N, C-alpha and C positions, 0 to 999 in steps of 0.2 A: 524882169526880175532884178532886184537890186543886188549888187555885189557887196559881200561882207568880207573885209580884210581881217584875217585871223592871225597869221604867222604863229601858229601854235604847233608844238611838237605832238606827233601822233604815233601810234603803234600800228604798223602794217602787220596784220595777223594771218593773212593769206595772200598768195600770189597766183597768177596764172601765166601761162607761157604761150607764145605764138611762134611759128616757124614758117616765115615767108621768104621765099627765094634763098633758102639755105641759111637764113639769119635767125637765130633764136633770140627772142626778146622776152623779158619778163615785165609784167604789169601788176600794180596792186589790185587785189581782188576784194579785200576787206580791211577797213581801218577802225580803230577804237580810239575815242577821245571823249573827255568830259563824261565818263560813265556810260556812254552809248556806243553804238557801232553803225557803220554803213557798209553795205555790200554793193559792189559795183557790177554793172553788166559787163560782159566780156567784150568790150569795145572801148577803145580809148586812143589818145594821141600821146606820143612820147617824143620829146626833143632832147638832144644832148648838147650841152654847152660846155666848151672847154675853157677853164679858168687857170690861173697860175697855180692854184692849189689842187687841181684835178678836174675830173668831169662831173658836172652837175646834171642830174636827170630831172626833167620837168614833165609832168603828166597832166593831162586834162581828162578827167574821168566823169562818169555819171552813174547814179543809182537808179535812173529812170525818171526821177523827179527833180533832182538838183544836180548841178555841175560842181566839180571839185577841182581846184588847182593845187597840185601837190609837188613838192620838191624833195629830191634825195641828194644830200651832199656827198662829197667824196668819202666821208667817214661812215657812210651808210645810214645816217640819221634822217628821219622823215619829218617834214613840216607841211601842215595844211596851210597853204598860203591864203586861199580865199574860197568862198562858196558863192554861187550865184544861180 
């Protein structure tokens, strides 16, 4: 499957939470952009990247058909970086 770079602002309209080993983590559950929406399965990867302006959260999510690379900046804005 080809990777499509978007770097497009999106709205995360739902989150889900996991609690593993006493650590509560939040993940995007549903995003809206370009007049449509995608609902993710409750499984994904999260990476934290420390920058001089704060922590950036990177997510790899799937809706069961496509994969989504999302980024949340320190100001809590969401960007759909790519789909594949």
